[in-house]
C-alpha positions in Angstrom: 0.0 0.0 0.0 1.4 3.5 -0.9 2.7 5.6 1.9 1.1 8.8 0.5 -0.6 10.2 -2.6 0.6 13.6 -3.8 -1.8 15.6 -6.0 -0.7 18.6 -8.0 -3.6 21.0 -8.7 -4.1 24.4 -10.4 -5.2 27.4 -8.5 -8.3 27.8 -10.7 -10.1 25.9 -13.5 -9.4 28.7 -15.9 -5.6 28.6 -15.4 -3.5 28.4 -18.6 -3.7 25.0 -20.2 -7.3 24.3 -19.2 -8.0 22.8 -22.6 -5.6 19.9 -21.8 -7.5 19.1 -18.6 -10.8 18.2 -20.1 -11.7 14.6 -19.2 -12.2 12.6 -22.4 -15.0 10.3 -21.1 -17.2 13.1 -19.6 -15.9 16.4 -21.1 -15.7 17.8 -17.6 -12.9 20.1 -16.5 -10.5 19.1 -13.7 -8.1 21.1 -11.7 -5.8 18.1 -11.1 -2.5 18.3 -13.1 -1.0 15.0 -11.8 -1.1 12.4 -9.1 2.0 10.6 -7.7 2.3 7.8 -5.2 5.4 8.3 -3.0 7.0 5.6 -1.0 10.1 7.6 0.0 10.8 9.4 3.3 11.5 12.7 1.4 9.7 15.8 2.6 6.4 16.6 0.9 6.5 19.1 -2.0 5.8 22.7 -1.0 3.2 25.0 -2.6 4.6 26.2 -5.9 6.9 23.2 -6.5 6.9 22.2 -10.2 6.2 18.9 -11.8 9.1 17.2 -13.5 8.8 17.0 -17.3 9.7 13.6 -18.6 10.6 13.1 -22.2 11.3 9.7 -23.7 13.3 9.5 -26.9 13.0 6.6 -29.2 15.9 5.3 -31.3 
């Protein structure tokens, strides 16, 4: 079982990028940017911390 769930959210539903947060199955708008399960003993992220951008390159 995960130790904790970290949820990154926007300040408001109309924040930039809102078009990318429409849920495909309902068309509803969400303020959730990402959810991460954390099993480490690191401190929790602070307000204003940024998500890491991951890029995968194919050969």
